[in-house]
C-alpha positions in Angstrom: 6.6 -9.1 -21.4 5.4 -8.4 -24.8 1.9 -7.0 -25.3 0.8 -10.0 -27.1 1.7 -12.3 -24.5 0.1 -10.3 -21.9 -3.1 -10.2 -24.1 -2.9 -14.0 -24.3 -2.7 -14.3 -20.6 -5.6 -11.8 -20.1 -7.9 -13.9 -22.4 -6.8 -17.1 -20.8 -6.9 -16.1 -17.0 -9.2 -13.0 -16.8 -12.4 -14.7 -15.8 -10.7 -17.2 -13.2 -8.9 -14.2 -11.7 -12.1 -12.2 -11.6 -13.9 -15.2 -9.8 -11.1 -15.2 -7.1 -11.4 -11.5 -6.6 -15.1 -11.5 -6.3 -15.0 -14.5 -3.6 -12.5 -12.4 -1.5 -13.9 -8.7 -2.1 -17.6 -9.4 -2.7 -17.5 -6.4 -4.8 -17.7 -6.4 -8.5 -16.0 -3.0 -9.2 -13.2 -3.6 -6.5 -12.7 -7.1 -8.1 -12.4 -5.7 -11.7 -9.9 -3.0 -10.3 -7.7 -5.7 -8.8 -7.4 -7.5 -11.9 -6.8 -4.7 -14.0 -4.1 -3.3 -11.7 -2.2 -6.8 -12.1 -2.4 -6.7 -15.8 -1.3 -2.9 -15.9 1.8 -4.1 -13.7 2.6 -6.6 -16.3 2.3 -4.0 -19.1 5.0 -2.0 -17.4 7.3 -4.7 -18.2 9.1 -5.5 -15.1 7.8 -9.1 -14.4 9.1 -12.1 -16.3 7.0 -15.2 -16.1 8.3 -18.6 -16.7 6.1 -21.1 -18.8 3.9 -23.2 -16.3 4.0 -20.6 -13.6 1.7 -18.1 -15.2 -1.7 -19.2 -13.7 -0.1 -19.5 -10.3 1.5 -16.2 -10.4 -1.6 -14.5 -11.6 -4.0 -16.0 -9.1 -1.5 -15.5 -6.2 -1.2 -11.8 -7.2 -4.9 -11.5 -7.2 -5.3 -13.1 -3.7 -2.5 -10.9 -2.4 -3.9 -7.8 -3.9 -7.4 -8.5 -2.4 -5.9 -9.3 1.0 -4.1 -5.9 0.9 -7.3 -4.1 0.1 -9.2 -5.7 2.9 -6.3 -4.9 5.3 -6.4 -1.4 4.2 -10.3 -1.0 4.6 -9.9 -2.6 8.0 -7.4 -0.1 9.2 -9.5 2.7 7.8 -12.6 1.3 9.7 -10.2 1.1 12.8 -9.0 4.4 12.3 -12.6 5.9 11.8 -13.6 4.1 15.1 -10.7 5.3 17.1 -11.2 8.9 15.9 -14.9 8.8 16.5 -14.2 7.6 20.1 -11.6 10.2 20.6 -14.2 12.9 19.4 -16.9 11.6 21.7 -14.6 11.5 24.6 -13.3 15.2 24.0 -9.7 14.0 23.2 -9.7 15.6 19.7 -7.5 18.3 21.0 -5.1 15.8 22.5 -5.0 13.9 19.2 -4.3 17.2 17.2 -1.5 18.0 19.7 0.0 14.7 19.2 -0.2 14.9 15.4 1.6 18.2 15.6 4.2 16.8 17.9 4.9 14.0 15.4 5.0 16.5 12.5 7.5 18.4 14.4 9.6 15.5 15.2 9.8 14.3 11.4 10.8 17.9 10.4 13.5 18.2 13.1 15.0 14.6 13.1 14.7 13.2 9.6 16.6 13.8 6.5 14.8 15.8 3.7 14.7 12.6 1.6 13.0 10.7 4.5 10.6 13.8 5.1 9.7 13.6 1.3 9.3 9.9 1.3 7.2 10.2 4.7 4.8 12.9 3.0 4.4 11.0 -0.1 3.3 7.7 1.6 1.4 9.1 4.5 0.0 12.4 3.2 -0.4 11.8 -0.6 -1.1 8.0 -0.4 1.5 7.0 -2.8 2.5 3.4 -3.2 6.1 2.3 -2.7 6.6 2.0 -6.5 5.3 5.6 -7.0 7.7 7.0 -4.4 10.6 5.1 -5.7 9.9 6.7 -9.2 9.7 10.1 -7.7 12.7 9.7 -5.6 14.7 7.9 -8.2 15.6 5.1 -5.7 14.6 1.4 -5.3 11.3 0.1 -3.7 13.6 -1.5 -1.2 15.2 1.8 -0.3 11.7 3.4 0.0 10.9 0.5 2.5 14.1 0.9 4.4 13.5 4.7 4.7 9.9 4.4 5.8 10.9 1.6 8.2 13.5 3.8 9.8 11.2 6.6 10.1 8.4 4.6 11.7 11.0 3.0 14.0 12.1 6.6 15.0 8.5 7.9 15.6 7.7 4.9 17.8 10.8 5.2 19.8 10.1 8.8 20.5 6.5 8.6 21.1 5.7 5.0 22.2 9.2 3.6 23.6 7.3 0.8 25.7 5.9 -0.9 22.4 9.2 -1.3 20.8 
């Protein structure tokens, strides 16, 4: 998309997009970040919008990004609760040992590329798009590598939940 077209979309839809984000997130700064991220994605030039679909695409993008952030926050809260419960119950050493086992498994059973992708995603917190750019592969390939890695870890450490 051309810069002028994105500016037009910004002027035309920003206020509505921000209202949707505020309604879902109840946080002004997070809402502004979500909307800004969507326009930043458009500026990178990988998205083509057909006339008449612009508003629907933009509002759906806002909704999806807000829901993604809410899920991420819930996962972080759940992880803190589990970690706090483990520390209070004295299982911190067990958790450290389990994490060490997982890291050893990743190093010994995965390809170098899968290890790098795993590290970028779960240690560095990179997005699929950032990982794809760093590795010179598609986002789908990143997803496939991570999916394979997670299945292998689950199979090794939690076989009854497959």
